[in-house]
C-alpha positions as CSV (number, residue, x, y, z in Angstrom):
1,M,211.6,-434.0,116.5
2,A,215.1,-433.1,115.3
3,S,213.8,-432.7,111.8
4,A,211.1,-430.4,113.0
5,K,213.5,-428.2,114.9
6,W,215.9,-428.2,111.9
7,G,213.1,-427.1,109.6
8,A,211.9,-424.3,112.0
9,W,215.4,-423.0,112.5
10,T,216.0,-423.0,108.7
11,L,212.8,-421.1,108.0
12,A,213.8,-418.6,110.7
13,A,217.2,-418.2,109.0
14,L,215.5,-417.6,105.6
15,G,213.3,-415.0,107.3
16,L,216.4,-413.3,108.7
17,V,218.0,-413.3,105.2
18,A,214.8,-411.6,103.9
19,F,215.0,-409.0,106.7
20,V,218.6,-408.2,105.9
21,L,218.2,-408.3,102.2
22,S,215.3,-405.8,102.4
23,I,217.4,-403.3,104.3
24,V,220.4,-403.8,102.0
25,V,218.4,-403.4,98.8
26,G,216.7,-400.3,100.3
27,H,219.9,-398.6,101.2
28,W,221.8,-399.6,98.1
29,L,219.3,-399.5,95.3
30,Y,216.6,-397.0,96.7
31,P,218.4,-394.5,98.9
32,L,216.1,-391.8,97.6
33,G,213.2,-394.0,96.7
34,S,212.1,-395.8,93.6
35,I,210.3,-394.7,90.5
36,N,207.0,-395.2,92.3
37,H,206.2,-391.8,93.9
38,D,203.9,-393.4,96.5
39,E,207.0,-394.2,98.6
40,P,207.5,-390.7,100.1
41,M,203.8,-390.7,100.9
42,Y,204.0,-393.7,103.1
43,A,207.2,-392.4,104.8
44,F,205.6,-389.1,105.5
45,Q,202.5,-390.7,106.9
46,A,204.7,-392.9,109.2
47,R,206.3,-389.8,110.6
48,L,202.9,-388.1,111.0
49,L,201.7,-391.1,113.0
50,Q,204.8,-390.8,115.2
51,H,203.6,-387.3,116.1
52,G,200.3,-388.8,117.1
53,H,198.2,-387.4,114.2
54,L,196.2,-388.9,111.3
55,T,195.6,-385.6,109.5
56,L,197.1,-382.1,109.3
57,S,195.6,-378.6,109.5
58,A,194.5,-377.1,106.2
59,S,197.2,-374.5,106.7
60,F,199.7,-377.3,105.7
61,E,198.2,-377.4,102.2
62,P,201.0,-375.6,100.4
63,F,203.5,-378.1,101.9
64,R,201.4,-381.3,101.8
65,P,202.3,-384.6,100.1
66,W,200.9,-384.9,96.6
67,A,198.7,-387.9,97.4
68,S,196.4,-386.0,99.7
69,G,193.5,-383.5,99.7
70,V,191.8,-381.0,101.9
71,R,188.5,-381.7,103.6
72,N,186.7,-379.9,106.4
73,G,189.8,-377.9,107.3
74,H,192.2,-380.8,107.3
75,V,194.7,-382.3,105.0
76,V,193.7,-385.9,104.5
77,L,196.2,-388.4,103.2
78,K,195.1,-390.8,100.5
79,Y,196.4,-394.0,102.0
80,T,195.2,-395.7,105.2
81,P,197.6,-395.8,108.3
82,I,198.1,-399.6,108.7
83,W,201.3,-400.0,106.6
84,P,202.6,-396.5,107.7
85,A,202.2,-397.6,111.3
86,M,204.5,-400.6,110.6
87,L,207.1,-398.2,109.2
88,A,206.6,-395.9,112.2
89,I,207.3,-398.7,114.6
90,G,210.5,-399.5,112.6
91,D,211.5,-395.8,112.7
92,A,210.9,-395.7,116.5
93,L,213.3,-398.6,116.7
94,G,215.9,-396.9,114.6
95,S,214.9,-396.8,110.9
96,L,211.9,-396.9,108.7
97,R,213.6,-399.8,106.9
98,L,213.2,-402.0,109.9
99,G,209.5,-402.0,109.0
100,T,210.2,-403.1,105.4
101,G,212.6,-405.8,106.7
102,A,210.0,-407.1,109.1
103,A,207.4,-407.3,106.4
104,A,209.8,-409.2,104.1
105,A,210.7,-411.6,106.8
106,A,207.1,-412.2,107.7
107,A,206.1,-412.9,104.1
108,V,208.9,-415.5,103.8
109,V,208.1,-417.2,107.1
110,F,204.4,-417.4,106.5
111,T,204.9,-418.7,103.0
112,G,207.1,-421.4,104.4
113,L,204.6,-422.3,107.1
114,L,201.9,-422.5,104.5
115,G,203.9,-424.9,102.5
116,R,204.6,-427.0,105.6
117,E,200.9,-427.0,106.5
118,M,199.8,-428.0,103.0
119,F,202.2,-430.9,102.4
120,G,203.1,-432.0,106.0
121,R,206.8,-431.7,105.3
122,W,209.4,-429.0,105.9
123,R,210.9,-429.7,102.5
124,E,208.0,-428.1,100.6
125,G,207.8,-425.2,103.1
126,L,211.4,-424.3,102.9
127,L,211.5,-424.6,99.1
128,A,208.4,-422.3,98.9
129,A,210.1,-419.8,101.2
130,L,213.3,-419.9,99.1
131,V,211.4,-419.4,95.9
132,L,209.7,-416.3,97.2
133,L,212.9,-414.9,98.8
134,L,214.9,-415.2,95.5
135,S,212.2,-413.8,93.2
136,P,213.3,-410.4,92.0
137,L,209.7,-409.1,92.2
138,F,209.7,-409.9,95.9
139,F,213.1,-408.8,97.0
140,L,213.3,-405.6,94.9
141,Q,209.8,-404.6,96.2
142,S,210.9,-405.4,99.8
143,G,213.6,-402.7,99.6
144,T,210.9,-400.0,99.0
145,Y,208.5,-398.3,101.3
146,L,205.6,-399.6,99.2
147,P,202.9,-401.8,100.9
148,Y,202.8,-404.7,98.5
149,V,205.2,-407.0,100.4
150,F,203.4,-406.3,103.7
151,Q,200.1,-407.2,102.0
152,L,201.6,-410.4,100.7
153,A,202.7,-411.2,104.3
154,L,199.2,-410.8,105.5
155,A,197.8,-412.9,102.7
156,A,200.2,-415.7,103.4
157,A,199.4,-415.6,107.1
158,I,195.7,-415.7,106.4
159,V,195.9,-418.6,104.0
160,W,198.2,-420.5,106.4
161,L,195.8,-420.0,109.3
162,V,192.7,-420.9,107.3
163,V,194.3,-424.0,105.8
164,G,195.3,-425.1,109.3
165,A,191.9,-424.3,110.8
166,L,190.0,-426.4,108.3
167,R,192.2,-429.5,108.6
168,A,190.1,-432.6,109.4
169,D,192.2,-433.5,112.5
170,V,192.3,-430.0,114.1
171,S,190.4,-429.6,117.4
172,Q,187.4,-427.3,117.7
173,R,189.5,-425.0,120.0
174,G,192.4,-425.0,117.5
175,M,190.0,-424.3,114.7
176,R,188.4,-421.3,116.4
177,A,191.7,-419.8,117.5
178,R,193.1,-420.0,114.0
179,L,189.9,-418.6,112.4
180,L,189.8,-415.7,114.9
181,A,193.5,-414.9,114.0
182,A,192.8,-415.2,110.3
183,G,189.8,-412.9,110.6
184,A,191.9,-410.4,112.5
185,F,194.7,-410.5,109.9
186,W,192.1,-410.1,107.1
187,G,190.6,-407.1,108.9
188,L,194.0,-405.5,108.9
189,A,194.4,-406.4,105.2
190,L,191.0,-404.8,104.5
191,F,192.0,-401.7,106.4
192,A,195.4,-401.5,104.6
193,R,194.2,-402.3,101.0
194,Q,190.5,-402.9,100.5
195,F,190.6,-404.3,97.0
196,D,193.4,-406.8,97.7
197,A,191.5,-408.1,100.8
198,V,188.4,-408.6,98.7
199,L,190.3,-410.4,96.0
200,L,191.8,-412.7,98.7
201,V,188.6,-413.5,100.6
202,I,186.6,-414.5,97.5
203,P,188.6,-417.6,96.6
204,L,189.0,-418.5,100.3
205,A,185.2,-418.4,100.7
206,V,184.6,-420.4,97.5
207,A,187.1,-423.0,98.6
208,A,185.6,-423.2,102.1
209,A,182.2,-423.7,100.6
210,I,183.5,-426.6,98.5
211,A,185.1,-428.1,101.6
212,A,181.8,-427.9,103.5
213,L,179.6,-429.4,100.8
214,D,179.0,-432.5,102.9
215,E,178.0,-430.4,106.0
216,P,176.9,-426.9,105.0
217,R,176.4,-425.8,108.7
218,R,180.2,-425.9,109.2
219,L,180.6,-423.1,106.7
220,L,178.4,-420.8,108.9
221,G,180.6,-421.6,111.9
222,W,183.8,-420.9,110.0
223,A,182.4,-417.6,108.7
224,G,181.2,-416.6,112.2
225,W,184.5,-417.1,113.9
226,S,186.4,-415.4,111.1
227,A,184.0,-412.4,111.2
228,L,184.4,-412.2,114.9
229,G,188.2,-411.9,114.5
230,A,187.8,-409.3,111.8
231,A,185.3,-407.2,113.7
232,I,187.7,-404.8,115.5
233,P,189.8,-403.8,112.5
234,V,186.8,-403.5,110.2
235,L,185.0,-401.3,112.7
236,A,188.2,-399.2,113.0
237,L,188.2,-398.8,109.3
238,L,184.6,-397.7,109.2
239,A,185.2,-395.2,112.0
240,Y,188.4,-393.9,110.3
241,N,186.4,-393.3,107.1
242,A,183.5,-391.7,109.0
243,V,185.8,-389.2,110.9
244,L,188.0,-388.3,107.9
245,M,185.5,-388.5,105.0
246,G,182.1,-388.1,106.6
247,S,180.9,-391.5,105.7
248,P,182.0,-395.0,106.9
249,L,181.7,-396.2,103.4
250,R,183.7,-393.5,101.7
251,N,187.4,-394.3,101.6
252,T,190.2,-391.8,101.9
253,F,191.5,-393.2,98.6
254,T,189.0,-390.9,96.9
255,I,190.4,-387.7,98.5
256,T,192.3,-386.9,95.3
257,G,189.2,-387.2,93.2
258,P,186.4,-389.6,92.1
259,D,188.3,-391.0,89.1
260,D,190.7,-393.2,91.0
261,A,188.3,-396.1,91.1
262,L,187.5,-399.5,89.7
263,G,185.9,-400.1,86.4
264,F,186.1,-398.6,82.9
265,G,185.6,-394.9,82.1
266,T,187.5,-391.7,83.0
267,R,190.2,-392.8,85.4
268,G,193.3,-391.3,87.1
269,V,194.5,-390.1,90.4
270,F,193.4,-386.5,89.7
271,T,190.8,-385.3,87.3
272,S,193.4,-383.1,85.7
273,S,195.4,-386.1,84.7
274,S,192.7,-388.6,83.9
275,F,192.2,-390.6,80.7
276,T,189.7,-393.0,79.3
277,F,190.3,-396.6,80.5
278,T,188.5,-399.1,78.3
279,S,187.8,-402.8,78.4
280,S,190.4,-403.2,75.7
281,D,192.9,-401.5,78.0
282,G,191.9,-403.9,80.7
283,R,192.7,-406.9,78.5
284,Y,196.0,-405.3,77.5
285,S,196.8,-404.8,81.2
286,L,196.0,-408.4,82.0
287,N,198.0,-409.8,79.1
288,H,201.1,-407.7,79.6
289,N,201.3,-408.0,83.4
290,L,201.0,-411.8,83.1
291,M,203.6,-411.9,80.4
292,Q,206.1,-409.9,82.4
293,L,205.5,-411.8,85.7
294,P,207.5,-415.0,84.9
295,G,210.6,-412.9,84.2
296,W,210.4,-411.4,87.8
297,T,210.2,-414.8,89.5
298,F,213.0,-417.1,90.7
299,G,213.6,-419.1,87.5
300,G,211.3,-417.4,85.1
301,L,209.4,-419.8,82.8
302,L,211.2,-422.8,84.4
303,L,209.5,-421.9,87.7
304,V,206.1,-421.7,85.9
305,I,206.7,-425.2,84.6
306,A,207.7,-426.4,88.1
307,A,204.6,-424.8,89.5
308,A,202.4,-426.5,86.9
309,Y,204.0,-429.9,87.7
310,G,203.5,-429.1,91.4
311,L,199.9,-428.2,91.0
312,W,199.2,-431.5,89.3
313,R,201.1,-433.3,92.1
314,S,199.0,-431.4,94.7
315,R,195.6,-432.0,93.1
316,R,194.5,-434.1,96.1
317,C,195.3,-431.5,98.7
318,G,191.7,-430.4,98.6
319,F,190.7,-427.0,100.1
320,A,194.2,-425.5,100.0
321,V,194.7,-426.1,96.2
322,W,191.3,-424.6,95.5
323,A,192.2,-421.6,97.7
324,L,195.6,-420.9,96.1
325,G,194.4,-421.5,92.6
326,G,191.5,-419.2,93.3
327,I,193.9,-416.5,94.5
328,A,195.8,-416.7,91.2
329,V,192.5,-416.3,89.3
330,S,191.0,-413.6,91.4
331,F,194.0,-411.3,91.3
332,T,194.6,-411.8,87.6
333,L,191.0,-411.1,86.6
334,G,190.3,-408.5,89.4
335,Y,193.1,-406.2,88.5
336,A,192.1,-406.1,84.8
337,F,189.3,-403.8,86.0
338,F,191.7,-401.3,87.7
339,W,193.4,-398.6,85.6
340,S,196.7,-398.5,87.5
341,P,198.1,-401.9,86.5
342,Y,197.5,-400.8,82.9
343,S,199.4,-397.6,83.5
344,I,202.5,-399.3,84.8
345,V,202.8,-401.4,81.6
346,K,201.7,-398.7,79.1
347,L,201.9,-395.2,80.4
348,W,205.0,-395.2,82.5
349,P,207.9,-397.7,83.1
350,G,206.7,-399.0,86.5
351,A,206.7,-402.6,85.5
352,R,210.0,-402.4,83.7
353,T,211.7,-401.2,86.9
354,L,209.7,-402.6,89.8
355,G,207.9,-405.5,88.0
356,P,204.2,-406.2,87.8
357,F,203.8,-405.4,91.5
358,Y,200.0,-405.3,91.5
359,H,200.2,-409.0,90.9
360,L,202.7,-409.7,93.6
361,A,200.1,-411.9,95.3
362,L,200.5,-414.4,92.5
363,L,203.9,-415.3,93.9
364,L,202.2,-417.1,96.7
365,P,200.5,-419.8,94.6
366,L,203.6,-419.9,92.3
367,A,206.0,-420.4,95.2
368,I,203.8,-423.1,96.9
369,F,203.1,-425.1,93.8
370,A,206.7,-424.7,92.5
371,A,207.9,-426.0,95.9
372,A,205.7,-429.1,95.4
373,G,207.2,-429.7,92.0
374,L,210.8,-429.2,93.2
375,A,210.2,-431.4,96.2
376,A,209.1,-434.1,93.9
377,L,212.4,-433.8,92.0
378,F,214.3,-434.0,95.3
379,D,212.3,-437.1,96.3
380,R,213.5,-438.8,93.1
381,S,217.1,-437.6,93.4
382,R,218.8,-435.0,95.4
383,A,221.1,-434.4,92.5
384,L,218.2,-433.8,90.2
385,G,216.7,-431.4,92.7
386,A,220.0,-429.5,93.1
387,V,220.4,-429.2,89.3
388,A,216.9,-427.8,89.1
389,L,217.7,-425.1,91.7
390,V,220.9,-424.2,89.9
391,A,219.0,-423.8,86.7
392,L,216.4,-421.6,88.3
393,A,219.2,-419.5,89.9
394,A,221.0,-419.2,86.6
395,V,217.9,-418.0,84.8
396,T,217.2,-415.4,87.6
397,A,220.8,-414.1,87.5
398,F,220.7,-413.7,83.7
399,G,218.0,-411.0,83.8
400,L,218.7,-409.5,87.2
401,R,221.5,-407.1,86.1
402,T,219.1,-405.3,83.7
403,R,216.5,-404.9,86.3
404,I,219.0,-403.5,88.8
405,D,220.5,-401.2,86.2
406,R,217.1,-399.7,85.4
407,N,216.6,-398.9,89.1
408,R,220.1,-397.5,89.4
409,D,219.3,-395.2,86.6
410,I,216.4,-393.8,88.5
411,T,218.5,-393.4,91.7
412,N,221.2,-391.7,89.6
413,A,218.6,-389.2,88.3
414,Y,217.4,-388.6,91.8
415,T,220.9,-388.1,93.1
416,S,221.6,-385.5,90.4
417,M,218.5,-383.6,91.5
418,Q,219.6,-383.8,95.1
419,H,223.0,-382.4,94.1
420,L,221.3,-379.6,92.2
421,V,219.5,-378.5,95.3
422,D,222.6,-379.0,97.5
423,D,224.8,-377.0,95.2
424,A,222.5,-374.1,95.3
425,H,223.5,-373.5,98.9
426,L,220.0,-372.1,99.8
427,G,220.4,-372.0,103.5
428,R,217.2,-371.5,105.4
429,S,214.7,-371.1,102.6
430,V,211.4,-372.0,101.0
431,L,211.9,-374.0,97.7
432,F,208.9,-373.9,95.4
433,L,208.4,-377.1,93.3
434,E,206.6,-376.9,89.9
435,D,205.9,-380.6,89.9
436,R,204.2,-381.0,93.2
437,G,200.5,-380.9,94.0
438,E,198.5,-382.6,91.2
439,K,201.8,-383.1,89.3
440,G,203.5,-384.8,92.2
441,F,203.0,-388.3,90.8
442,Q,205.5,-387.4,88.0
443,S,207.9,-385.3,90.1
444,A,211.6,-385.3,89.2
445,A,212.4,-385.1,92.9
446,P,209.7,-386.9,94.9
447,F,212.1,-387.4,97.8
448,L,212.0,-383.7,98.6
449,E,209.5,-384.0,101.3
450,N,208.7,-382.0,104.4
451,T,208.5,-383.2,108.0
452,P,204.9,-383.1,109.4
453,T,205.8,-380.1,111.6
454,L,208.0,-378.1,109.2
455,T,210.5,-377.6,112.0
456,N,214.1,-378.5,112.2
457,Q,214.5,-378.6,108.4
458,K,216.8,-376.2,106.5
459,I,214.6,-376.1,103.4
460,V,210.8,-376.1,103.4
461,Y,209.3,-377.5,100.2
462,A,206.1,-375.9,98.8
463,V,204.0,-376.4,95.7
464,E,204.5,-373.6,93.2
465,N,201.1,-372.0,93.2
466,G,201.2,-368.6,91.6
467,P,200.0,-365.8,94.1
468,G,200.0,-368.4,96.9
469,D,203.8,-368.4,96.7
470,L,203.8,-364.8,98.1
471,D,201.5,-365.9,100.9
472,V,204.0,-368.7,101.8
473,L,206.9,-366.3,101.8
474,A,205.0,-364.0,104.1
475,R,204.6,-366.8,106.5
476,F,208.3,-367.3,106.6
477,P,209.9,-363.8,106.7
478,D,213.1,-365.3,108.0
479,R,213.6,-367.5,105.0
480,T,214.7,-366.8,101.4
481,G,212.8,-368.0,98.4
482,A,213.8,-370.1,95.4
483,R,212.2,-372.2,92.7
484,L,213.2,-375.7,91.4
485,R,212.2,-375.2,87.8
486,S,212.6,-376.7,84.3
487,E,212.7,-375.0,81.0
488,L,213.8,-375.8,77.4
489,R,217.2,-374.4,76.5
490,P,219.2,-374.7,73.3
491,G,220.3,-378.3,72.8
492,D,217.6,-379.8,75.1
493,Q,215.4,-382.6,74.0
494,F,211.7,-381.6,74.1
495,L,210.9,-384.0,76.9
496,N,214.1,-383.5,78.7
497,P,214.4,-379.9,79.8
498,T,217.1,-378.3,81.9
499,R,216.3,-378.2,85.6
500,F,217.7,-375.5,87.8
501,V,217.3,-373.7,91.1
502,E,216.3,-370.1,90.7
503,P,216.3,-367.6,93.6
504,V,213.2,-365.4,93.8
505,R,212.6,-362.1,95.4
506,V,209.5,-360.0,96.3
507,S,209.3,-356.4,94.9
508,K,206.7,-354.4,96.8
509,G,205.3,-350.8,96.7
510,S,202.4,-348.7,95.7
511,A,203.5,-349.5,92.1
512,V,206.1,-352.0,90.9
513,S,208.0,-351.4,87.6
514,L,209.3,-354.2,85.5
515,H,212.0,-353.4,82.9
516,F,212.7,-355.5,79.7
517,R,214.8,-355.6,76.6
518,I,213.0,-357.1,73.7
519,V,215.1,-358.4,70.9
520,N,213.8,-359.3,67.5
521,T,215.4,-362.8,67.2
522,V,213.0,-364.0,64.5
523,G,213.3,-361.2,61.9
524,A,209.6,-360.4,61.9
525,P,208.7,-356.8,60.8
526,T,206.0,-356.2,63.3
527,V,206.9,-356.3,67.0
528,M,204.4,-355.7,69.8
529,T,204.4,-356.0,73.6
530,K,201.4,-356.7,75.8
531,L,200.6,-356.7,79.4
532,G,197.8,-359.0,80.6
533,V,196.3,-359.5,84.0
534,N,194.5,-362.7,84.9
535,D,194.1,-364.0,81.3
536,S,192.9,-360.7,79.9
537,V,195.0,-358.3,77.8
538,D,195.0,-354.8,79.4
539,Q,197.4,-352.9,77.2
540,T,199.1,-353.5,73.8
541,I,201.9,-351.4,72.4
542,V,203.2,-351.7,68.8
543,L,206.9,-351.2,69.1
544,D,207.8,-351.3,65.3
545,T,206.2,-352.2,62.0
546,A,209.5,-352.3,60.0
547,S,211.7,-354.1,62.4
548,T,214.7,-356.2,61.4
549,K,216.4,-359.2,63.0
550,G,218.6,-358.2,66.0
551,K,216.9,-354.9,66.6
552,S,216.2,-354.3,70.3
553,Y,213.6,-352.3,72.3
554,D,213.7,-351.2,75.9
555,V,210.3,-351.4,77.6
556,T,209.0,-350.7,81.1
557,W,205.7,-352.0,82.4
558,T,204.3,-350.9,85.7
559,L,201.8,-352.7,88.0
560,S,199.9,-350.2,90.2
561,A,197.9,-350.9,93.3
562,Q,195.9,-347.7,92.9
563,Q,193.6,-346.5,90.2
564,L,195.3,-343.5,88.5
565,K,193.3,-340.4,87.7
566,T,194.6,-340.3,84.1
567,T,195.4,-343.2,81.8
568,A,199.1,-343.7,81.7
569,P,200.9,-345.7,79.0
570,N,202.6,-348.9,80.2
571,V,200.8,-348.7,83.6
572,V,198.1,-351.2,84.6
573,T,196.1,-351.2,87.8
574,V,195.9,-354.7,89.2
575,P,192.8,-356.0,91.0
576,Q,192.9,-356.5,94.7
577,G,193.7,-360.0,95.9
578,G,196.0,-362.2,94.0
579,G,196.6,-362.9,90.4
580,T,199.0,-363.4,87.5
581,A,200.4,-360.6,85.3
582,T,201.9,-361.6,81.9
583,V,204.3,-359.5,79.8
584,E,204.4,-360.6,76.2
585,A,206.6,-360.0,73.2
586,D,204.9,-360.8,69.8
587,F,206.6,-361.0,66.4
588,T,204.3,-361.1,63.3
589,Q,205.4,-362.0,59.8
590,P,203.9,-360.6,56.7
591,T,202.1,-363.9,56.3
592,G,200.3,-363.3,59.6
593,K,202.1,-366.0,61.4
594,T,203.0,-364.8,64.9
595,E,205.5,-366.1,67.5
596,Y,204.8,-365.4,71.1
597,Y,207.1,-365.1,74.1
598,E,206.1,-364.2,77.6
599,R,207.1,-363.9,81.3
600,Q,204.5,-364.6,84.0
601,Y,204.5,-362.8,87.3
602,S,202.5,-363.7,90.4
603,F,201.2,-360.8,92.5
604,V,199.1,-359.9,95.5
605,A,197.6,-356.5,95.9
606,S,195.9,-354.5,98.6
607,P,194.4,-350.9,98.2
608,K,197.8,-349.4,98.9
609,A,200.4,-351.8,97.8
610,V,201.3,-354.5,95.3
611,A,203.8,-357.3,95.8
612,V,205.3,-359.0,92.7
613,L,207.4,-362.2,92.7
614,T,210.3,-362.0,90.4
615,P,211.9,-363.1,88.1
616,G,209.1,-364.0,85.8
617,I,208.7,-367.5,84.4
618,G,209.6,-367.6,80.7
619,R,207.3,-369.3,78.3
620,Y,207.0,-369.8,74.5
621,Y,203.9,-370.6,72.6
622,F,204.7,-373.9,70.8
623,Q,202.6,-374.3,67.7
624,Y,202.4,-377.6,66.0
625,T,199.5,-380.0,65.5
626,T,198.3,-378.6,68.9
627,S,199.4,-375.3,70.4
628,V,200.5,-375.0,74.0
629,W,202.6,-372.7,76.2
630,I,205.8,-374.4,77.3
631,N,208.5,-373.3,79.8
632,Q,211.4,-372.0,77.8
633,D,214.4,-369.8,78.3
634,V,213.2,-366.6,76.7
635,T,216.1,-364.4,77.8
636,P,217.6,-363.9,74.3
637,T,214.2,-362.5,73.2
638,L,212.5,-361.1,76.4
639,A,215.2,-360.3,78.9
640,E,214.5,-358.8,82.3
641,V,216.7,-355.7,82.9
642,P,217.5,-354.7,86.5
């Protein structure tokens, strides 16, 4: 009895350590979030739930989180509300991070209980909990607002309940209660992350079928009680899909587009950023995620060796071994068919900073079987077991500094962006962000997020959306406007432009004149200027055919809301509604090669007035193997003149 109490209290203490460590890591390492831009999505959804809503009005579209879409007059968020609800409960108690801490504690406790259930001793249970707790993949993830640790906690709870339910000595009443609870947890897991729940239930079902070979009718009973427990959350999921997406079988995960799906082909969050995901990419993903995983565990390859030894020692544990081994197989093979694990090891440094987090579930069998191996060492000699733990800790500590530094670099970059916004002293304003909307997954400042009500916040954040920016400013006449932009400046690396906050203003009248000084910075003899509206060139003026380097030209272009009776030079009538006007400066060499500089202006027009957002956005036509317009400081060549 004393031993049982000691084991239970020790496991509770490990859970408390996990709870505290999650909060400390979150505050210290991820104060503005991690490299994974899903984090602010879950935090936003948690605060939306606190206001009693699952969706937002479509009028919120310019301010919506990037992982969302609009359907039937509502902004629908990509992710389901189960994990955000946990964060919301934590926030109601004082902080969102109380939710992350609770998930970390639950994962550690349920893993320990599973180890205790499988081997009948607290030693294995406590060692399994310790291995999980001290694995960098686990405790670094636990400091984020991401759902993977929560999903691991559900998986550990489900396996613990199912293993306990199918013990030979358990009563019918106990079996039913545990299977009902396991079904309920699985229903929540399905609601939270459908694919993970499917990958979990397949090996459990196979293992249960093997356990019931001598009496197949038992399998139907087990499935029935589990299904009964899962009924309410599964029905809730179907209703949620039906209300928000119009079909119980269409998940909100597809709100950003049909390409975010399983299988090979065109894949990506948005169609605009999709790529071709092949079976070769799937194999690459499988290999590289698995190769990186040991380095993110407590002890690295030493832990893998301990787990292999523990698996051999556990070979007579029957159902539980089949279940845990199957989980390792199903998650490894299953995620080879999903494009996102490939992207974190190939297309962006997600795995380098946060680890192979899609395979976090593999820590469960690793921790359990490693605990069995370590316990066998302790059974032989406490000294031998202690030496093994010290060796595992030393290996973990060796690589931990690098992983922490990579995450600190991300935080430092975010902090610099926050300082950039703070130092602009914007006051009550609307800040337009160029990397929001369909570019939000690669934003330089993903932490700049609105409240669901847009109230009580000094700065309202909006996606930069051309003429839509003028509509947003009209909705907030008491706020000033600004842009958070990036452009290449002298000395910048091509992929590392200068970021800055630029105040914007609205010029309005029956006609709006824009004044420029064009300077021949390239030494071309032929200099022209053009004004285009909505991708068509309306007027072209040849300024010089014998120009020299350094020569300048003063030019005025006028955007008119009304059709003039006579054709006027440098004046273009803009169409009613919204659009984009482009002022261009072209420099042509005798060889025919032309360099292009431009400024883009968003406008809205009515029959009597035109409103133009200034200053214009400077761009340069970069010509190499492919040609593309890039944001660049064009002031030396195409300067706006007040």
